[in-house]
VMD Tcl script that draws the C-alpha trace (Angstrom):
set ca {
  {161.02 -44.82 45.84}
  {161.44 -43.45 49.41}
  {163.71 -40.49 50.09}
  {166.40 -42.75 51.53}
  {166.75 -44.55 48.17}
  {167.24 -41.41 46.07}
  {170.87 -41.09 45.01}
  {173.00 -38.01 45.52}
  {170.41 -35.41 46.54}
  {170.68 -35.58 50.32}
  {170.72 -31.83 50.93}
  {167.56 -31.24 48.89}
  {165.78 -34.06 50.67}
  {166.86 -32.66 54.05}
  {165.19 -29.37 53.13}
  {161.96 -31.13 52.17}
  {161.87 -33.33 55.26}
  {162.57 -30.37 57.53}
  {159.60 -28.50 56.05}
  {157.38 -31.54 56.55}
  {158.42 -32.04 60.17}
  {157.78 -28.36 60.93}
  {154.53 -28.44 58.93}
  {155.82 -25.54 56.87}
  {155.48 -27.02 53.40}
  {155.04 -24.17 50.89}
  {152.15 -24.12 48.43}
  {154.46 -24.50 45.43}
  {157.90 -25.97 44.74}
  {160.04 -25.62 41.64}
  {162.47 -28.51 41.21}
  {165.00 -27.56 38.55}
  {168.28 -28.92 37.26}
  {169.65 -31.06 34.45}
  {167.75 -34.09 33.22}
  {168.09 -37.39 35.01}
  {169.23 -36.24 38.46}
  {166.14 -37.14 40.51}
  {163.67 -34.25 40.20}
  {160.74 -36.39 39.09}
  {161.54 -39.19 41.54}
  {161.80 -36.72 44.42}
  {158.51 -35.06 43.43}
  {156.77 -38.44 43.52}
  {158.36 -39.28 46.86}
  {157.30 -35.95 48.36}
  {153.72 -36.38 47.15}
  {153.60 -39.85 48.65}
  {155.19 -38.76 51.93}
  {152.75 -35.86 52.33}
  {149.88 -38.34 52.23}
  {151.38 -41.27 54.14}
  {149.30 -42.23 57.17}
  {152.18 -43.70 59.15}
  {155.06 -41.24 58.73}
  {155.54 -37.48 58.70}
  {158.95 -37.21 57.03}
  {159.00 -40.02 54.48}
  {156.52 -42.70 53.51}
  {156.07 -46.18 54.88}
  {155.20 -47.95 51.64}
  {152.66 -50.15 53.44}
  {149.61 -48.08 54.32}
  {146.62 -47.84 51.91}
  {147.68 -44.36 50.82}
  {151.20 -45.50 49.92}
  {149.92 -48.54 48.06}
  {147.61 -46.38 45.96}
  {150.44 -43.99 45.21}
  {152.66 -46.90 44.16}
  {149.97 -48.02 41.72}
  {149.49 -44.45 40.43}
  {145.81 -44.33 41.40}
  {145.87 -42.10 44.48}
  {143.01 -39.58 44.16}
  {145.06 -36.81 45.80}
  {148.20 -37.15 43.66}
  {147.75 -35.73 40.17}
  {150.53 -35.84 37.55}
  {150.33 -33.48 34.57}
  {152.62 -34.22 31.64}
  {153.07 -32.62 28.22}
  {150.83 -33.97 25.50}
  {153.02 -33.86 22.42}
  {155.08 -30.69 22.61}
  {153.11 -28.66 25.16}
  {151.22 -28.86 28.42}
  {147.85 -27.77 27.12}
  {145.60 -25.24 28.79}
  {142.85 -27.83 29.24}
  {145.07 -29.69 31.70}
  {145.66 -26.51 33.70}
  {141.95 -25.70 33.70}
  {141.26 -29.20 34.99}
  {143.84 -28.58 37.73}
  {142.06 -25.34 38.64}
  {138.78 -27.20 39.03}
  {140.30 -29.92 41.19}
  {142.20 -27.50 43.37}
  {138.94 -25.98 44.60}
  {138.17 -29.12 46.59}
  {139.78 -30.48 49.70}
  {141.79 -33.71 49.52}
  {139.60 -36.80 49.17}
  {141.44 -38.96 51.68}
  {144.96 -37.63 52.18}
  {146.44 -34.67 54.03}
  {147.35 -32.76 50.89}
  {146.26 -32.74 47.28}
  {149.50 -32.71 45.32}
  {149.80 -31.67 41.68}
  {153.04 -32.55 39.86}
  {153.70 -30.65 36.61}
  {156.46 -32.51 34.78}
  {158.52 -30.53 32.27}
  {156.70 -27.39 33.35}
  {158.72 -25.29 30.88}
  {156.62 -26.85 28.12}
  {153.53 -24.88 29.08}
  {152.44 -22.56 26.30}
  {151.63 -18.94 27.12}
  {147.95 -19.63 27.78}
  {148.76 -22.51 30.14}
  {151.39 -20.48 32.00}
  {149.02 -17.55 32.48}
  {146.30 -19.86 33.78}
  {148.71 -21.50 36.24}
  {149.87 -18.10 37.45}
  {146.35 -17.31 38.65}
  {146.38 -20.50 40.70}
  {149.78 -19.68 42.22}
  {148.54 -16.21 43.18}
  {145.69 -17.70 45.24}
  {147.28 -20.62 47.14}
  {145.24 -23.03 49.23}
  {146.72 -24.59 52.40}
  {145.43 -28.04 51.42}
  {147.16 -28.09 48.01}
  {150.80 -28.39 46.97}
  {152.08 -27.82 43.45}
  {155.43 -29.28 42.35}
  {156.86 -28.05 39.07}
  {159.83 -29.88 37.55}
  {162.00 -28.60 34.73}
  {165.45 -28.98 33.22}
  {165.08 -25.60 31.48}
  {164.13 -23.15 34.20}
  {165.04 -20.20 31.95}
  {162.04 -21.10 29.77}
  {159.59 -20.44 32.59}
  {158.10 -16.95 33.12}
  {159.72 -15.10 35.99}
  {156.25 -14.49 37.45}
  {155.83 -18.23 37.98}
  {159.38 -18.78 39.25}
  {158.99 -16.04 41.86}
  {155.89 -17.71 43.34}
  {157.56 -21.06 43.98}
  {160.18 -22.21 46.43}
  {163.09 -23.14 44.19}
  {165.16 -26.24 44.84}
  {168.03 -26.81 42.43}
  {169.08 -30.40 41.82}
  {172.81 -30.60 41.21}
  {174.55 -32.97 38.79}
  {175.60 -36.13 40.59}
  {179.19 -37.03 41.35}
  {180.57 -39.74 39.10}
  {180.96 -42.16 42.00}
  {177.26 -41.77 42.84}
  {176.31 -42.74 39.29}
  {178.71 -45.70 39.46}
  {177.09 -46.87 42.71}
  {173.63 -46.63 41.16}
  {174.64 -48.68 38.11}
  {176.26 -51.35 40.27}
  {173.41 -51.48 42.81}
  {170.43 -51.27 40.47}
  {171.68 -52.77 37.20}
  {174.25 -55.21 38.59}
  {176.81 -53.68 36.24}
  {180.44 -54.56 36.76}
  {182.65 -51.80 38.15}
  {184.67 -51.22 34.98}
  {181.57 -50.89 32.78}
  {179.83 -48.69 35.36}
  {182.78 -46.31 35.44}
  {182.88 -46.13 31.64}
  {179.17 -45.29 31.46}
  {179.34 -42.83 34.37}
  {182.20 -40.96 32.71}
  {179.92 -40.28 29.75}
  {176.81 -39.48 31.80}
  {177.75 -35.97 32.90}
  {176.32 -36.43 36.40}
  {172.93 -37.73 35.23}
  {171.54 -41.13 36.17}
  {168.94 -40.75 33.44}
  {171.70 -40.19 30.91}
  {173.64 -43.15 32.30}
  {170.62 -45.40 31.82}
  {170.26 -44.21 28.23}
  {173.94 -44.61 27.42}
  {174.03 -48.10 28.90}
  {171.47 -49.24 26.36}
  {173.00 -51.04 23.42}
  {171.22 -48.75 20.94}
  {173.08 -45.69 22.23}
  {176.43 -47.46 22.20}
  {175.74 -48.58 18.63}
  {174.78 -45.01 17.75}
  {178.17 -43.63 18.82}
  {180.00 -46.27 16.81}
  {177.82 -45.62 13.75}
  {178.33 -41.86 13.94}
  {182.09 -42.03 14.31}
  {182.31 -44.62 11.56}
  {180.36 -42.56 9.03}
  {182.17 -39.31 9.82}
  {185.57 -41.01 9.72}
  {185.05 -42.65 6.33}
  {187.28 -40.89 3.81}
  {184.98 -41.70 0.88}
  {181.72 -40.59 2.45}
  {179.21 -38.81 0.21}
  {176.17 -36.60 0.96}
  {173.92 -39.68 0.94}
  {175.95 -41.09 3.85}
  {175.16 -37.96 5.85}
  {171.44 -38.47 5.24}
  {171.84 -41.99 6.61}
  {173.58 -40.41 9.58}
  {170.57 -38.11 10.10}
  {168.34 -41.20 10.20}
  {170.42 -42.69 13.02}
  {169.24 -40.00 15.44}
  {165.91 -41.76 15.81}
  {162.35 -41.18 14.72}
  {160.98 -39.47 17.83}
  {161.74 -36.06 19.31}
  {163.09 -37.13 22.70}
  {165.41 -39.77 21.25}
  {166.79 -37.27 18.74}
  {167.44 -34.69 21.46}
  {169.19 -37.25 23.67}
  {171.41 -38.39 20.82}
  {172.16 -34.80 19.84}
  {173.35 -34.26 23.41}
  {175.76 -37.17 23.04}
  {176.84 -35.90 19.62}
  {177.52 -32.41 20.98}
  {179.50 -33.83 23.88}
  {181.64 -35.80 21.46}
  {182.61 -32.58 19.67}
  {183.32 -31.07 23.08}
  {185.68 -34.00 23.67}
  {187.45 -33.17 20.41}
  {188.09 -29.64 21.63}
  {189.27 -30.83 25.04}
  {191.68 -33.34 23.53}
  {192.95 -30.83 20.98}
  {193.86 -28.39 23.75}
  {194.94 -30.75 26.56}
  {195.73 -34.13 24.97}
  {194.28 -35.78 28.06}
  {192.08 -38.85 27.52}
  {191.03 -38.85 31.19}
  {189.06 -35.63 30.62}
  {186.90 -37.08 27.84}
  {183.19 -37.63 28.47}
  {183.11 -40.48 25.95}
  {186.36 -42.42 26.35}
  {184.92 -45.43 24.50}
  {185.35 -43.56 21.19}
  {188.65 -41.92 22.12}
  {190.32 -43.18 18.94}
  {187.94 -41.30 16.65}
  {188.09 -38.29 18.96}
  {191.88 -38.08 18.59}
  {191.67 -38.32 14.80}
  {189.13 -35.53 14.47}
  {190.77 -33.27 17.03}
  {194.03 -33.40 15.10}
  {192.49 -32.79 11.66}
  {189.91 -30.10 12.54}
  {190.68 -26.57 13.63}
  {189.44 -25.29 16.96}
  {187.18 -22.83 15.12}
  {185.61 -25.64 13.07}
  {184.95 -27.70 16.20}
  {183.27 -24.72 17.88}
  {181.25 -24.07 14.74}
  {180.15 -27.72 14.75}
  {179.02 -27.49 18.39}
  {177.04 -24.36 17.54}
  {175.48 -26.15 14.59}
  {174.36 -29.04 16.79}
  {172.93 -26.67 19.41}
  {170.98 -24.84 16.71}
  {169.53 -28.16 15.56}
  {168.50 -28.99 19.12}
  {166.81 -25.63 19.51}
  {164.91 -26.01 16.24}
  {163.69 -29.50 17.15}
  {162.57 -28.27 20.57}
  {160.52 -25.63 18.74}
  {158.84 -28.40 16.73}
  {160.57 -27.72 13.41}
  {160.71 -30.50 10.81}
  {163.04 -32.94 12.54}
  {164.29 -34.82 9.49}
  {165.09 -31.68 7.51}
  {166.89 -30.13 10.49}
  {169.01 -33.24 11.05}
  {169.90 -33.61 7.36}
  {170.89 -29.94 7.17}
  {172.99 -30.31 10.32}
  {174.84 -33.42 9.17}
  {175.59 -31.95 5.74}
  {176.97 -28.84 7.41}
  {179.15 -30.99 9.67}
  {180.46 -32.81 6.61}
  {181.93 -29.54 5.28}
  {183.51 -28.80 8.67}
  {185.15 -32.21 9.19}
  {187.01 -33.09 6.02}
  {189.13 -35.81 7.58}
}
mol new
graphics top color blue
foreach p $ca { graphics top sphere $p radius 0.5 }
foreach p [lrange $ca 0 end-1] q [lrange $ca 1 end] { graphics top cylinder $p $q radius 0.2 }
display resetview
C-alpha cells in the first residue's frame, strides 16, 4: 500500500518522505502507538519506497523491486516477527549476520521488527549492539504498541514516530471505501473501534459481534451459576491474540458502564450496540465495583501477556466478575 493510501497518518508520512527527499533517513526508526493505526503498513511502505527504482518519496508499484516487495520476496526487505510469545535471539543473530553485507539489489537493506516489545532480554541486548554500530546502507524499523516495554537504551537510539489514534470519521471512510459498508453500520463500528482500523476490522467480524451479545447475555441472566461463567471464559477464544482482543472489548464495555453511570449519555459509549445491557449494569453496580472489574480484566490481560495459563486466568476473572455484578 503506497503512502497516499494510508489513512489518517499524513503528518507521520510527511516526516518520512521529507527524510527520503533530503537523503537523511536515520539508521533506525521506532514506530509506536496503539494497535491497528498503520504502523506495520507504513513500515512496509517505507521499506518498499526506499528500494523503488522509479521514485524517491514513495513507490511506483510497477518496477521489479516493487513487484518483489509486493510478493514478500525482496532480498533487501526482511521482516522479523515473534515466534510464539517472543522474538528469539536466533532471529536477531541472523539479522546481525545479514546486516554486515550491502544490499543485494536495492538502495537500502531494511529490517522490520514487528512487535519489537516482545524481544526477550537476550534479544534486546543483541539488537542494542547493532543499533550502536549503524551502517549507512541499512535501516531498522521497530514497531510496537507497548513502547514502555522496550529498554530505554534501544528507544534512545531510534528516531521515534508516534502514530496517533485515528479520528472516527477516518475509520468510517476506510470501512466505506475498503469494505463497502453502509454509512450507518460504518459509524456504529467506528464508534467502538477507539481510533483503530485494526480494531474496526475485528469488530466488524460476525464472531466479535456475537461475542458481545453472548457476554452480555450470560452476565445479565439472573439465574446464572458458576458453570455459566466457565462457559463465558471459553467464549474469549482459544488463542492468545484473540483472547487479548476480546478482553479489550470486555474492558471497554465496563468503561461504558462507568461513563453511563456518571453521565447518562449514550452518545459517549464505545459500544452503543449493547447500550441496553450497559444501562442495566451501570444502574445495579456501584462505581467502585465497576472500577474493580476493570482492574480485574486488566490483570487478566497482563497475566496472559506474560504467558500464564490462559484458561485458568479467564475462569478466575469471570468468577470474580460474577461476585461484582450481582444483577
